C-alpha positions as CSV (number, residue, x, y, z in Angstrom):
1,X,-14.9,-46.9,22.7
2,X,-18.2,-47.0,20.9
3,X,-18.1,-44.5,18.1
4,X,-14.4,-43.9,18.6
5,X,-13.0,-45.6,15.5
6,X,-13.9,-47.3,12.3
7,X,-12.6,-50.7,13.5
8,X,-15.3,-52.8,15.0
9,X,-13.3,-55.7,16.4
10,X,-9.5,-55.5,17.1
11,X,-7.1,-57.7,15.1
12,X,-5.4,-60.8,16.4
13,X,-2.3,-60.1,18.5
14,X,-3.4,-56.6,19.7
15,X,-2.8,-55.7,23.3
16,X,-4.6,-52.9,25.1
17,X,-3.9,-51.4,28.5
18,X,-6.4,-49.1,30.2
19,X,-6.6,-46.8,33.2
20,X,-10.0,-45.8,34.4
21,X,-11.4,-43.7,37.2
22,X,-14.8,-43.8,38.8
23,X,-15.9,-41.3,41.5
24,X,-19.1,-40.5,43.3
25,X,-20.6,-38.9,46.4
26,X,-23.9,-40.0,47.9
27,X,-25.9,-38.1,50.5
28,X,-29.5,-38.2,49.4
29,X,-31.6,-40.8,51.1
30,X,-34.4,-42.8,49.5
31,X,-36.9,-45.4,50.8
32,X,-38.4,-47.0,47.8
33,X,-38.6,-44.1,45.3
34,X,-39.4,-41.5,48.0
35,X,-36.8,-38.9,48.9
36,X,-36.3,-38.8,52.7
37,X,-36.4,-35.0,53.3
38,X,-36.3,-35.4,57.0
39,X,-32.7,-36.7,56.9
40,X,-31.5,-33.5,55.3
41,X,-33.7,-31.4,57.6
42,X,-32.3,-33.0,60.8
43,X,-28.8,-33.3,59.4
44,X,-28.3,-37.0,60.2
45,X,-27.8,-38.1,56.6
46,X,-25.0,-40.4,55.5
47,X,-22.2,-39.1,53.3
48,X,-20.7,-41.9,51.2
49,X,-17.7,-41.3,48.9
50,X,-16.2,-43.9,46.6
51,X,-13.2,-43.6,44.3
52,X,-12.1,-46.5,42.1
53,X,-9.0,-46.7,39.9
54,X,-9.1,-49.6,37.6
55,X,-6.0,-51.1,35.8
56,X,-7.1,-53.3,32.9
57,X,-5.5,-55.3,30.1
58,X,-6.9,-57.2,27.1
59,X,-5.4,-59.5,24.4
60,X,-7.0,-60.5,21.1
61,X,-6.2,-64.1,20.4
62,X,-8.2,-64.0,17.2
63,X,-10.4,-61.3,15.6
64,X,-13.4,-62.8,17.3
65,X,-12.0,-64.1,20.6
66,X,-10.2,-62.1,23.3
67,X,-9.3,-62.3,27.0
68,X,-9.2,-59.4,29.5
69,X,-8.7,-58.7,33.2
70,X,-8.7,-55.9,35.6
71,X,-7.3,-54.9,39.0
72,X,-9.3,-52.3,41.0
73,X,-7.8,-50.0,43.6
74,X,-10.3,-48.4,45.9
75,X,-10.5,-45.5,48.4
76,X,-13.8,-45.0,50.2
77,X,-15.5,-43.4,53.2
78,X,-18.9,-43.5,55.0
79,X,-19.9,-41.0,57.7
80,X,-22.9,-40.0,59.9
81,X,-23.3,-37.8,63.0
82,X,-23.0,-39.8,66.2
83,X,-25.2,-39.4,68.2
84,X,-27.5,-39.3,65.2
85,X,-30.5,-37.7,67.0
86,X,-30.7,-34.1,68.1
87,X,-28.6,-32.7,69.6
88,X,-26.4,-34.3,66.9
89,X,-22.9,-35.3,67.7
90,X,-19.9,-34.8,65.4
91,X,-19.8,-36.5,62.0
92,X,-17.7,-39.7,62.4
93,X,-16.1,-41.1,59.3
94,X,-15.3,-44.7,58.5
95,X,-12.6,-45.3,55.8
96,X,-11.4,-48.3,53.8
97,X,-8.9,-48.6,50.9
98,X,-6.8,-51.2,49.0
99,X,-7.0,-53.6,46.2
100,X,-10.5,-54.7,45.3
101,X,-11.9,-57.9,43.8
102,X,-9.9,-58.9,40.6
103,X,-11.8,-60.1,37.6
104,X,-11.0,-61.9,34.3
105,X,-13.2,-62.6,31.3
106,X,-13.2,-64.2,27.8
107,X,-15.2,-62.6,25.0
108,X,-16.6,-64.0,21.7
109,X,-18.1,-62.1,18.8
110,X,-21.0,-64.1,17.4
111,X,-20.7,-62.8,13.8
112,X,-17.7,-62.6,11.5
113,X,-16.4,-59.0,11.6
114,X,-15.4,-59.4,7.9
115,X,-19.0,-60.4,6.8
116,X,-20.7,-58.1,9.3
117,X,-18.6,-55.0,9.6
118,X,-21.3,-52.6,10.8
119,X,-23.2,-54.7,13.4
120,X,-22.3,-57.5,15.7
121,X,-23.1,-59.1,19.1
122,X,-20.6,-60.5,21.6
123,X,-21.0,-62.7,24.7
124,X,-18.6,-63.0,27.5
125,X,-18.2,-65.0,30.7
126,X,-15.7,-64.6,33.5
127,X,-14.8,-65.0,37.1
128,X,-14.5,-62.5,40.0
129,X,-12.0,-63.5,42.7
130,X,-12.4,-62.5,46.4
131,X,-9.1,-60.7,46.5
132,X,-10.4,-57.5,48.2
133,X,-10.6,-57.2,51.9
134,X,-14.3,-57.8,52.9
135,X,-13.6,-57.3,56.6
136,X,-11.9,-53.9,56.7
137,X,-12.2,-52.1,60.0
138,X,-12.0,-48.6,61.3
139,X,-12.6,-46.9,64.7
140,X,-16.1,-45.3,65.2
141,X,-18.8,-45.2,67.9
142,X,-22.3,-46.6,68.1
143,X,-25.1,-44.6,66.7
144,X,-25.6,-43.0,70.2
145,X,-22.0,-41.9,70.3
146,X,-20.8,-44.6,72.8
147,X,-18.5,-47.6,72.3
148,X,-15.9,-45.9,70.2
149,X,-14.0,-49.0,69.1
150,X,-12.4,-50.6,66.0
151,X,-15.2,-52.4,64.0
152,X,-16.0,-53.6,60.5
153,X,-16.9,-50.6,58.3
154,X,-20.1,-50.3,56.3
155,X,-20.7,-52.9,53.6
156,X,-20.9,-50.3,50.8
157,X,-17.2,-49.2,51.3
158,X,-15.7,-52.7,51.9
159,X,-13.0,-53.2,49.1
160,X,-14.3,-56.7,48.5
161,X,-17.4,-58.8,49.1
162,X,-15.8,-62.1,50.1
163,X,-17.3,-64.3,47.3
164,X,-16.2,-66.0,44.1
165,X,-18.5,-64.7,41.4
166,X,-19.4,-65.5,37.8
167,X,-19.7,-62.6,35.3
168,X,-22.0,-62.7,32.3
169,X,-21.7,-60.0,29.7
170,X,-23.5,-59.1,26.4
171,X,-22.8,-56.4,23.9
172,X,-24.4,-55.4,20.6
173,X,-24.1,-52.5,18.2
174,X,-25.4,-51.3,14.9
175,X,-23.5,-48.6,12.9
176,X,-25.4,-46.3,10.5
177,X,-24.2,-43.4,8.4
178,X,-24.3,-40.7,11.1
179,X,-24.6,-42.7,14.4
180,X,-23.8,-45.9,16.1
181,X,-26.4,-47.5,18.3
182,X,-25.3,-49.7,21.2
183,X,-26.6,-51.8,24.0
184,X,-24.9,-53.8,26.7
185,X,-25.4,-55.5,30.0
186,X,-23.4,-57.3,32.7
187,X,-24.5,-59.4,35.6
188,X,-22.4,-60.6,38.5
189,X,-23.7,-63.8,40.1
190,X,-22.4,-64.3,43.7
191,X,-23.4,-67.8,44.9
192,X,-22.0,-67.3,48.5
193,X,-24.7,-66.4,51.0
194,X,-23.1,-64.4,53.8
195,X,-19.3,-63.7,54.3
196,X,-19.1,-63.7,58.1
197,X,-18.3,-60.0,58.5
198,X,-20.5,-58.2,61.0
199,X,-22.8,-55.8,59.3
200,X,-23.3,-52.1,60.1
201,X,-26.3,-53.1,62.2
202,X,-23.7,-54.6,64.6
203,X,-21.3,-51.7,64.2
204,X,-23.8,-49.1,65.1
205,X,-25.0,-51.0,68.2
206,X,-28.3,-52.5,67.0
207,X,-27.1,-56.1,67.2
208,X,-29.2,-56.9,70.4
209,X,-32.5,-55.8,68.8
210,X,-34.5,-59.0,67.8
211,X,-35.9,-57.1,64.8
212,X,-32.4,-57.2,63.2
213,X,-31.5,-60.8,64.1
214,X,-31.4,-61.8,60.5
215,X,-29.2,-58.9,59.4
216,X,-26.1,-59.3,61.6
217,X,-23.7,-60.5,58.8
218,X,-23.0,-59.0,55.4
219,X,-24.6,-60.6,52.5
220,X,-22.7,-61.4,49.3
221,X,-25.1,-59.9,46.7
222,X,-25.4,-60.1,43.0
223,X,-25.0,-56.9,41.0
224,X,-26.0,-55.7,37.5
225,X,-25.4,-52.9,35.0
226,X,-26.9,-52.1,31.6
227,X,-26.5,-49.3,29.1
228,X,-28.1,-48.3,25.7
229,X,-27.7,-45.3,23.6
230,X,-26.1,-43.8,20.5
231,X,-22.7,-42.3,19.6
232,X,-22.2,-39.5,17.0
233,X,-19.0,-38.6,15.2
234,X,-18.2,-34.9,15.4
235,X,-14.9,-34.7,13.6
236,X,-11.8,-36.9,13.1
237,X,-11.2,-38.8,16.4
238,X,-13.9,-37.0,18.4
239,X,-17.3,-38.6,19.2
240,X,-20.2,-37.6,21.4
241,X,-22.7,-40.0,22.9
242,X,-26.0,-40.0,24.8
243,X,-27.4,-43.0,26.5
244,X,-29.5,-44.6,29.3
245,X,-27.9,-46.4,32.2
246,X,-29.1,-48.6,35.1
247,X,-27.0,-50.0,38.0
248,X,-28.5,-52.2,40.6
249,X,-28.4,-54.8,43.3
250,X,-31.2,-57.4,43.3
251,X,-33.2,-58.5,46.3
252,X,-32.5,-62.2,45.6
253,X,-29.4,-63.7,44.0
254,X,-29.5,-65.7,40.8
255,X,-27.6,-68.6,42.5
256,X,-27.7,-69.5,46.2
257,X,-29.4,-67.9,49.1
258,X,-29.7,-64.2,49.9
259,X,-29.6,-63.9,53.7
260,X,-27.8,-61.3,55.7
261,X,-27.5,-57.5,55.3
262,X,-27.8,-56.0,51.9
263,X,-29.3,-52.8,50.4
264,X,-31.2,-53.9,47.3
265,X,-32.2,-51.3,44.8
266,X,-31.3,-49.5,41.6
267,X,-30.7,-46.2,40.0
268,X,-31.2,-45.1,36.5
269,X,-29.2,-42.4,34.7
270,X,-29.0,-40.2,31.6
271,X,-25.5,-40.8,30.4
272,X,-23.8,-38.1,28.2
273,X,-20.2,-38.7,27.2
274,X,-17.3,-37.7,24.9
275,X,-14.6,-40.0,23.5
276,X,-11.5,-38.8,21.7
277,X,-9.0,-41.0,19.9
278,X,-5.6,-40.1,18.5
279,X,-3.0,-42.6,17.3
280,X,-2.9,-45.5,19.7
281,X,-4.5,-43.6,22.6
282,X,-8.2,-43.1,23.5
283,X,-9.6,-40.7,26.2
284,X,-13.1,-40.8,27.5
285,X,-15.3,-38.8,29.8
286,X,-18.8,-39.9,30.9
287,X,-21.0,-38.2,33.6
288,X,-24.1,-40.3,34.3
289,X,-26.8,-38.0,35.8
290,X,-29.3,-39.7,38.2
291,X,-32.9,-40.0,37.2
292,X,-34.8,-42.6,39.4
293,X,-33.6,-44.1,42.7
294,X,-35.4,-47.0,44.3
295,X,-34.3,-48.6,47.6
296,X,-36.2,-51.9,47.5
297,X,-37.2,-53.9,50.7
298,X,-34.7,-56.3,52.2
299,X,-35.1,-59.9,51.2
300,X,-36.7,-62.3,53.6
301,X,-37.4,-59.7,56.3
302,X,-39.3,-57.3,54.0
303,X,-38.0,-54.3,55.9
304,X,-38.2,-51.1,53.8
305,X,-35.0,-49.5,54.9
306,X,-33.4,-46.5,53.1
307,X,-30.2,-45.8,51.2
308,X,-28.2,-43.0,49.8
309,X,-27.8,-42.6,46.0
310,X,-25.4,-40.3,44.0
311,X,-26.7,-37.4,42.0
312,X,-24.1,-38.1,39.3
313,X,-21.0,-40.3,38.7
314,X,-17.7,-39.2,37.2
315,X,-16.1,-41.7,34.8
316,X,-12.7,-41.0,33.2
317,X,-10.8,-43.4,31.0
318,X,-7.6,-43.7,29.1
319,X,-6.4,-46.7,26.9
320,X,-3.4,-47.4,24.8
321,X,-3.1,-50.2,22.3
322,X,-0.1,-51.8,20.6
323,X,0.9,-54.9,18.8
324,X,-0.4,-56.5,15.6
325,X,-2.8,-54.1,13.8
326,X,-2.5,-51.3,16.3
327,X,-2.9,-48.0,14.3
328,X,-0.1,-45.4,14.3
329,X,-2.6,-42.6,13.7
330,X,-6.2,-42.0,14.5
331,X,-8.7,-43.6,12.1
332,X,-11.7,-41.7,10.9
333,X,-14.7,-41.6,13.1
334,X,-17.6,-44.0,12.4
335,X,-18.5,-47.4,13.8
336,X,-17.9,-48.4,17.4
337,X,-15.0,-50.3,18.8
338,X,-16.1,-52.4,21.7
339,X,-12.9,-54.3,22.1
340,X,-13.3,-54.7,25.8
341,X,-15.9,-54.2,28.5
342,X,-16.6,-50.8,29.8
343,X,-17.6,-52.0,33.2
344,X,-16.7,-52.3,37.0
345,X,-17.6,-53.8,33.6
346,X,-17.2,-50.5,33.7
347,X,-17.9,-52.0,35.6
348,X,-21.0,-51.3,37.5
349,X,-19.1,-48.9,37.9
350,X,-18.7,-50.2,34.6
351,X,-19.5,-51.6,30.9
352,X,-20.9,-51.0,27.6
353,X,-18.3,-50.8,27.4
354,X,-14.7,-49.7,27.8
355,X,-15.5,-46.4,29.3
356,X,-15.4,-47.2,32.9
357,X,-13.6,-49.6,35.2
358,X,-13.7,-53.2,34.4
359,X,-14.4,-54.0,38.0
360,X,-17.4,-51.9,38.9
361,X,-19.2,-55.0,39.6
362,X,-16.6,-56.8,41.7
363,X,-15.8,-53.8,43.8
364,X,-19.4,-53.1,44.6
365,X,-19.4,-49.4,43.8
366,X,-23.1,-49.9,43.0
367,X,-23.9,-51.1,46.5
368,X,-26.2,-48.4,47.8
369,X,-25.3,-46.9,51.2
370,X,-27.7,-46.1,54.0
């Protein structure tokens, strides 16, 4: 964890296992940056809940080179009243759960930790495999309350996205006497265009409307996450941090086309956190608080649309390290220890790193939900 120990880069042969949790609830609608008051007034707003448990492991081959991977397990729901116009019908919930998209990465620290013990930069590259179910189904009606059948659930709660992805990651830090400043970013590039799963447009009964003809299949979108801030030692093993965070889904992918149904946009956060380290264990708690939400227009069609965003995200983490160089007691506080990614990366999320699930990006927790 950044600011959790005086060791900047872990020694060769060290193994670290991690357990991370990410939870959020979204029910505030935005179109662009404008809050959609009418959805709350009418009562036909979406409620989107997402819970992610991430199991991760890393191994340091040398002091500068390490490999890591993560397996996310997800439990999600999406609900809206059906019929959605007054008089409103009962709220109908879609649910999905299971293993998400597994990821693996290799990381390299650009500077020698021996020569540069108080500042360094790392780069990483990895792959995200389409192991999660991207066609999960549940029973729910059309938006007018008819056709209660088993259909594909909303894209934002699908355990996977159906595409092989490439992960790019960058971390940097600078440790001073009373604080450690950090910055990091992760980008998931998904070259696949659409995955063949019918979108929520079809599920809610709008498939026959010519205006939605280009949005009948789910897109396989890119995602990104970035953080910057500072960590401050309080006493032995205990550190507080405060930072800025942004999670997002771009309108257009870095590689390949961007057709189909997606909800492009981003949210920025103020991210306070606390990290405690004792012996070989480290515990972390981060609660990013939403600042700015922006649901951007759909690619190609230019339709504005809207989406729900969370007011805050709960990130809990625990890690345990052993093997060569693993300390038997807590080292004094000071410089950061970014031995692995904090993402979904958290990983959105996740990233950064080490304080949230390694698979925020692959699972798609950052997909906004309309």
